[in-house]
N, C-alpha and C positions, 0 to 999 in steps of 0.2 A: 505493500501499500503506502502511495505518496507521502512525503513527509512535508509539514508547512510549520514554521514556527509562529507564525502572524495567522490568526483566524478572523473574517470580518462577518458581522452578523448582520444584515439589511435588510431596513423595518418598512414601513408604509412609503412607496416609493420607491426605495431604493430596494431592485429586483436580480440587480447584474451590475459587474464593474465593466464600463466598455473599455479600459487601457489593460485590460487581463490580455495577455499573449500565453502562448502554448497549452490552451487549455483543455484540461481532460474535465469529466464528469464521474465521479465516484458513489457508487451507491453503495451507502455505509450501512451496516446492522447493527445495534450494542444489545446491550443487555436489556435495555430497555424502551427498545423497538427501533423504528424508523425513525430517521428526525423530518425533519418539515419537506425536504426536497434534498435531489442530490447534491452534493457538497461538490462545488466548481474550484478545482486547483489548478492555479497557471500562475503564470511569471506579472507581477508589477514590480518597476523599476528595479528589473533583474532579482527578486527575492520572490519564493515559492508562500504563495498565501493561498490559505482556504478561504472561499466565500458560499455561505447560506444564505438563502432567501428567507425570512425568519417567518414569512406566511404563507412559504410556499410562492413557484415564481408565478402563481394563475392567484394568487392570494385568497387563500381556499380555508385555511385555517382561522377562527377568531381566538382570539386573546386566550381564553379559556381552553381551547382545545390545543395549543401549542403543546408539540413533545418538549417539553424544558429539558426533562433529563436526558435525553437524546441527542437532542440538539449539541448541549455540551458535552456528553458523552463521545459524542462522534469527533468533535474537535480533539479532543483528549487522545483518541486513537489516530490520529493524524500527527501528533505531537505537538499542538499549538501550545504556546507559554503564555501568549499575550494575545489578546480579544476584544478588537474593537467592535463596540455595537453601537449602529445607528442607528434613530429610534425616532419618528415622528411625536411633538407633544402638543400639548394646548399648555398658553403663557397664564401663570397666576399674579404675575408683575406687571407692570405698565412699562415700565424702562426693557423687559424685555419683548420684543419685538418679533410680528411677522418677519422668517427668516432668520432674524438670529440664531446663532449659536450658543449652545450652553456647556457646561461642562460640569454636571452636577458633581458633588463630593456624598452626596446623603441624600438614604430613601427614606420616605415611610409607607406602612403596608398598608395597604388598604384592600388587597387581597381575601378570597373567601373561598376558591376552589383550585387551591394549584400547589401541588407536591413540590418543594420546593428543596429535599433534599435528597442524595442517593441513599444516604443510612437506615437504618430499622431491622429488622428480621436479623436479629442477632446481634448486632452489631453497632454500637450508639455512639455519636460524634458530636461535640459541639464547638464549630467553627469561632474563633474570634471575629467579630464581624461589625466593630466599633467606627471604621474607617471600611464603606464597602467597597471604595474605587481605589484603584491603585493608583496613588498618586504619581508616581514616578512618570506611568503610562498618561494620564492626565496632561501632565508637565509637557510632555512628548508633543500630544496633538495639540496644545494651546499654541506651542512657537513654530509648528505646521501653518496653524490659522494667523498669526499673524505674520509670519513670512509671506503668506499669499496676499494680501489688502484684497478681499474678496470685495467688489463693490457689493452696497446694501447689507451689508452682514456685520454686525455686532457680534464680540466674544463675551458671553460672561460665565466666568470661572469661578465655580462653586455651586452652592445652592441645594436646595431638595427635591428631589424627585419624588412626587406623588403616588406611585402604584395602585390603581384603583380597577378592580374587578371586570367592568363592563359587561357586553359590548355598548351598554349605553353609556352615553356622557354624563358627566355630573349636573345634578340639578343645581339650580342657584344657590341656596342652601348650602350644600356640599361645598362648593367653589366658593364660597366666601369662607367658610369655615376654615378650609385649606389656605385660605389666602392671611387668615389670624394666626395661624400655626406659623407662619413665615416661610412658606414652601415657595418655589420658584416656578416649575412646572410641574404638568400630569401629565401620564401615559398609562398605558393598559400590560407592560410586558418586561421591563429590565430589572426589576428588583427578582425575581425568580431566577433570571440568568446569574445573577451578581453570585445571590447567594452558591448557586452550584458551580459554578466557575472559582469561587473559592474554595469547596471543599473538594474541585478538581486540579487546586493548585497550579490556575492559570488567572495571570493579572487580566482585569477586567474595566474596562472605561468606558463611559457613555457618550457618545456624541448624541445630545440630544437637540433635534432641528426643528424650530416654533413654526406651526402652520398657520396659527391664528390664535388669539384670545381665548379661555376658557370661557364659561357662559357669567360669570360675577361683569365682566365689561361692557358698558354701555352701548359699546358698537356691536356685540355679537351679533344680535339679531340680524344682521343687516351681512352677515357673510354670506355667501352662497357656496354650494358646493362648486362650481368653476371654480371659485377665486378660491379654494383650499386644496384643490387638485392642480392649479398653477401653482401655489407655495410648494406641494409636495415636490412638482417637479424642479422648478427653480433651487428646494434643497438636497434633491438627490444630485443636482450637476453639482454644484460646491461642497455635497459630502462626499463624492469620489475624486474629484481635487484635494479635498483634506486629507482622507485616507492614503491616497495615492502618497503626498509628501510626509504622511506621517511613518507610513511604511520604509520609505526611503531613510529616512531618519533614525528608527528603529532599528534597521537593518544596518545602520553604520555604528550604531553604539545602543545597543537591548539594556536598558538600564534594569538593575536590579528591583526586585519586587520581594513585599514579606508575605506575598501569595502561594510566592515557589516554596513554601515550606508552610504552608498553615495548617494542616495535618499532625504535623511533627507533635503537639502537644494537646490533638481536640480529642481523638480519639481513646474513649474510657473504656470499652469493652478488651480486656485482657486477651488478643488476638488469638493466643494459643489455645483458647476457650470457644472461640466463637465459631458459630455451623460454617462448616467447610463450603455449603452453597453458597451461602451471603461473600464468602471470602473469596469464591472465585468468581461470583459477579462483577466483586467490586475491587478484584487483582490490579486493573488499570490503578488505582488509584493508590491502594495501602502496598505495591509491590516493596516501596524501597524501606517501608516498615515493617512487614514479616520477618 
């Protein structure tokens, strides 16, 4: 199987990477089922990367239906150590305008129906998650964005991403509640990915692409589907340039990450007493600790 140290998960509007060359589609199976789509492995800036369309290339998965464990485990199977997640979001702050980019450093979990751990069935692990984003990876992305000087794009570094269940958007009362908490953006997908990536010892960072203001904003009712789709398309173009430059920088100087040893003190169960079937299923994650 092809190997890639850098993985990319594309969200709404970003279903491929035009700059990828020498492309291979790889059908991956995992102990947690199949990922959202075939993984696209190719060369970007001379570096092998793995790309996955989060919702499938035809956007066939709702957020609650996403095979999060399979998606992250598949990246781990390909050798991914750094994972860039691009995600469409709504803005909860006036200063985070449509077409802006946010690099959140915190999450607030409002999901209800997601499995966000590989563990269980006889092996218990509690990862440290106080800082859910790899700061060093986010800093590389911030440098990439600053160097590109993209028109109409302002970068907001830091902030909280509210991860809601969906598929319906917020009520106005909920939107104002999240604003009172100081959150910056709202989306439906990135928190389970971040938790699972940490368990898989993969450095993870979110490129949150603002499509519109959440419903708290007085102009929200004037937003049309055409406007949102137009912003998704513009965001996808900008995201591809940002990811390409981030990959170039990562390949030249891959930063250390605390995520790369996240399980060292996280597994509570004595592995010599754990069920063999569970150890085999999690062998890829636990091999260096067995």
